[in-house]
Structure formats: structure tokens, C-alpha cells
N, C-alpha and C positions, 0 to 999 in steps of 0.2 A: 337520553338513551345511552347506556354504557357501550363502550367499544367491544366488539366481539373478541373472545379469547383467541390468542394466537394458536395456530396449528402446532402439532408436535414437530413437523419439519421446520417451521419458522423458529420455534424455540431452540431446536438443535442448531440451526444455521446461525442464529445470533449468538449462541453460546460459543460455538466453534470460532466464529469470526473474532469475538472478544478475546478468547483464549489464545489465539495464534497471532494477535495483533503485534505484540512486542517482538516475538521471534521473527516474524515476517518483516518488521521494520528494520531489522538487522540484515536479514538474508537478501531482501530485494536490492538494496543499494550495493551489497557485495556482488550480486549477480550482474547488475548493470556495470559495475566497475571492472570486474575481472572474470565474469562467467565464461568469456570466450576462451580463456586459458584452459578450461576443462576439456575443450574440444580441439586443442592443439592450435588454436588461432591466437596469435599474440602480436603486439606491436607497441607503438609509443603512446597509445591512448590510455592504457591501464594506469600509469603513474599520473597522467593528467587528470583522469577521472577520480583517482584516489585523493587528489588535492582539491577537486572542484565539485563535480556533480554528486559523487558518493557521499561526502560529508553533508552537503546541503540536503539531499534527500533523506539521509539518516536522521538529521536533526528534525526535519519536518515530520517524518513518519514516526520517529520515536516519541516526540512530544505528543502527537495525536494518540499514539498507541497507549502511552501511560495514562493520559486523560481518559481514554475510552475504557481501559481496564479498571481504573479506580471507580469510574461511574458504573461500570458493569457489575462490580463487586457490591455496590450499594443497592442494585436492583434485585428484585425477586421475581422470577428466577434470574440467576446470573446470566448476563448477556448484554450486548450492545443493542441500541435501538435498530429496528429493521432497516430503515433508510441508511443509517450509518454503516451497518453491516454490508449492504449492497454497494455503497461507495467504497468500502474497504476491498471488497472482492474486485470491483472494477479497477481500483488502484493496483492491486496485485497482478491482475491480468495485463494491464497496460505496461507495468514495469517489467513483467516477464517478456512481453513482446519487444519492448525497447532493448532489453539485454540480448535478445535473440537476434535482432536485426542490426544493432549498432556496429558499424564496421570499424576496424582498427587499421592502422597504416604504418608504414615506415620500415617494415621488415619483410623478408621473403615469405614468411608464414602468416602475413596479415590478411585480414578479411573479417567476416562476421561468423557467428555460429551458423547462420543460414547458409552462407557461401561455403563454410567448411563442410556442411552436410550435403549440400546440393551442387557444389562445384563453383568455380570462379566465375562462370557465366552469369550468375545471379547477384553478383556484388553490387551492381548498379541498382537493382531492386531493393537490396538491403539498405543502401544509402537513402533511397527515396522513401522507404517506409520508416526508417529509424527516426527521422526528424519529427514527423507528426506524433509518433508514439512517445518520444521524449518530451515534447511539449505537453501532450495530454497527461503524461505521468506527473510532471511537475504541477500542472494545473489541478489535477484531481487530488494530489497530495495536499495542496493548500486548501482545497474544498473540504477534505476530510478533517484537517486541522481545525478549520473554522467550525465545522459541524460538531466536532468533539467538544469544543468550548461552549457552543450554544446548547448542546444536549445537557452538559453539566449545569449551566446557568438555569436552564428551564427546570431541571430536577430540583435545584435549590429553591427556585421560586415556588414550585409546587409544594415543597415541604413547608415553606414559610407561610403559605396561604391555606394549608390544611387546617381544618378545625381541630382544636384541642379539646379533648373530652376530659372532663374533670370527674374524679371519683369522689362520691360523697363520703 
């Protein structure tokens, strides 16, 4: 029995997730590294993240995004597989939360975006929430990368096993 046709919402969602994967692979590591500066919160963590977490996440996310986009281009209609699209969305939400809660230190204007908006009293909450969001972001980034390579391999295998019709 063939799989049911995806809904219009599902097709639109997978198209959008594939289309934004490369820009988001650049934006999210930048947000995590220096997003606090946009809210007037700065400290010594920006250059540290610029040399560590930012490049690591950028490489993971960009590699997956390029693989997803190339695979999505080969699909009809254009789009990433639904499970991969859901993982991408989860990855973006986790990265956004990590960038929102990660506290900075070392200067009078240090803190997090959260503490910059809600006041210095919530800085402890920011620190407590940033670690799990950071670990989850890194973990899901790796999962998305693995999924991107598996999706591409499965598509190649499906193409190789497809029957070839000969024209008389």
C-alpha cells in the first residue's frame, strides 16, 4: 500500500525548512556567539565563543544544511524529509533558547539576553537554563548531520534499486 500523499502544510513546511537551512546554519551560531550584544549585554564570552562554540556549531550546521539542500533539490517537490525538517526546527528553537539564556561575564554590562530584558535578578536562572539548552543544541546538531547523510544515502539506494524501464 503506497504512503498517503503529504498535506499542503507538510509540503510547505518541508520546503521552507530546506530553503532556510543554509542561512539558519549561519545565523544561529552567530546568535549564540554574539546575540547578547544586540541587547546591550556584553562580556568576555563573545570572543571565546567566536573561537570555540560558534565555529563548531557552524561547521556541524552548515555541513548538514548543504547536504539537506542538495538532497531537497533532487526531491520532487523540493523539500527535506518531514522528520529531518522537524529536527531542523527543534535545532533552531534550541539554539535560539541557548543564545537567549547563555550568560556573559567579566564586564559591568554582562549577563544574558534574558537578564538584560528581565533584570539582573534572573541571571541565575539564565545560567541554569543555558547549560541544558547548549548541550541539547550540540546534540541535535549532530543528530541532524547524521540524519542528513542517512537521508541522502537512502535516496541513492532507492534510485539504485528502482526498476529501469526499457523502451522498445
